[in-house]
DRENKE-45761 format. One record per residue (C-alpha): x, y, z; residue number from 1; chain. Coordinates in steps of 0.2 Angstrom, whole numbers. Example, Ala and Ser with C-alpha at 12.3 -4.5 7.8 and 13.67 -1.06 7.14 Angstrom:
<atoms>
u_v_w_k_c
62_-22_39_1_A
68_-5_36_2_A
</atoms>
This chain:
<atoms>
u_v_w_k_c
-139_55_57_1_A
-130_36_60_2_A
-112_37_62_3_A
-111_55_68_4_A
-99_59_80_5_A
-87_44_74_6_A
-68_45_74_7_A
-55_35_73_8_A
-37_37_84_9_A
-20_28_76_10_A
-14_19_93_11_A
6_13_85_12_A
-1_-1_77_13_A
-20_1_79_14_A
-33_10_77_15_A
-47_15_90_16_A
-65_19_85_17_A
-70_32_96_18_A
-90_34_100_19_A
-103_28_111_20_A
-94_12_113_21_A
-74_14_110_22_A
-66_-2_101_23_A
-47_-6_97_24_A
-40_-14_83_25_A
-24_-20_79_26_A
-13_-22_63_27_A
4_-28_56_28_A
4_-9_53_29_A
-5_7_52_30_A
-3_22_42_31_A
-13_41_47_32_A
-19_51_37_33_A
-3_62_34_34_A
7_46_31_35_A
17_51_12_36_A
20_38_1_37_A
36_37_2_38_A
31_31_20_39_A
21_17_15_40_A
31_13_3_41_A
45_9_13_42_A
35_2_25_43_A
27_-9_13_44_A
31_-9_-4_45_A
51_-11_-3_46_A
49_-28_8_47_A
40_-34_-6_48_A
52_-27_-20_49_A
65_-34_-8_50_A
59_-52_-10_51_A
55_-52_-27_52_A
72_-48_-32_53_A
76_-63_-22_54_A
66_-73_-32_55_A
50_-73_-19_56_A
33_-69_-25_57_A
25_-53_-21_58_A
7_-46_-18_59_A
2_-30_-9_60_A
-18_-31_-5_61_A
-28_-17_1_62_A
-44_-16_9_63_A
-56_-6_18_64_A
-73_6_14_65_A
-74_17_-1_66_A
-65_32_-1_67_A
-51_28_10_68_A
-38_30_-1_69_A
-33_12_-8_70_A
-33_16_-26_71_A
-23_32_-23_72_A
-9_24_-12_73_A
-7_10_-23_74_A
-8_16_-39_75_A
-6_36_-40_76_A
5_42_-54_77_A
8_60_-47_78_A
14_76_-54_79_A
35_70_-47_80_A
42_53_-39_81_A
37_58_-24_82_A
18_56_-25_83_A
21_42_-34_84_A
11_26_-26_85_A
14_10_-22_86_A
17_0_-39_87_A
22_12_-46_88_A
38_14_-35_89_A
40_-6_-35_90_A
39_-9_-54_91_A
51_8_-55_92_A
63_-2_-41_93_A
62_-19_-50_94_A
65_-11_-67_95_A
81_-1_-61_96_A
87_-18_-54_97_A
85_-27_-69_98_A
95_-10_-79_99_A
110_-13_-67_100_A
111_-31_-68_101_A
112_-33_-85_102_A
124_-47_-84_103_A
109_-58_-77_104_A
92_-63_-86_105_A
74_-58_-79_106_A
57_-67_-82_107_A
43_-54_-72_108_A
27_-59_-73_109_A
14_-46_-66_110_A
-5_-44_-62_111_A
-14_-30_-53_112_A
-33_-36_-50_113_A
-47_-25_-43_114_A
-62_-30_-35_115_A
-78_-18_-31_116_A
-91_-21_-28_117_A
-88_-39_-29_118_A
-84_-38_-46_119_A
-68_-43_-54_120_A
</atoms>
């Protein structure tokens, strides 16, 4: 079977693909399978939110194979706030900030796009 025995090991800011020929890949950040939604938000979502609150456009991109957890990490609503994905947390933080700053006027524009099998 192709891919049999293939494993991935998280190495700080990268991963090692184990198999007949081990290969290392480095990234800006890597989250292992035991990472929580809060940890992902703290490292990825909150910096984007803080930039948006300063008037800078923000974007979050998730790329990977089918079943890797992209939709869960980005969109998951969860039964409680601890399970919420990036976008629900960013939206909640954004509108919480707006509610606390009633002396200011805010304009919010947002879009979410999913590309699946090269279809938007």
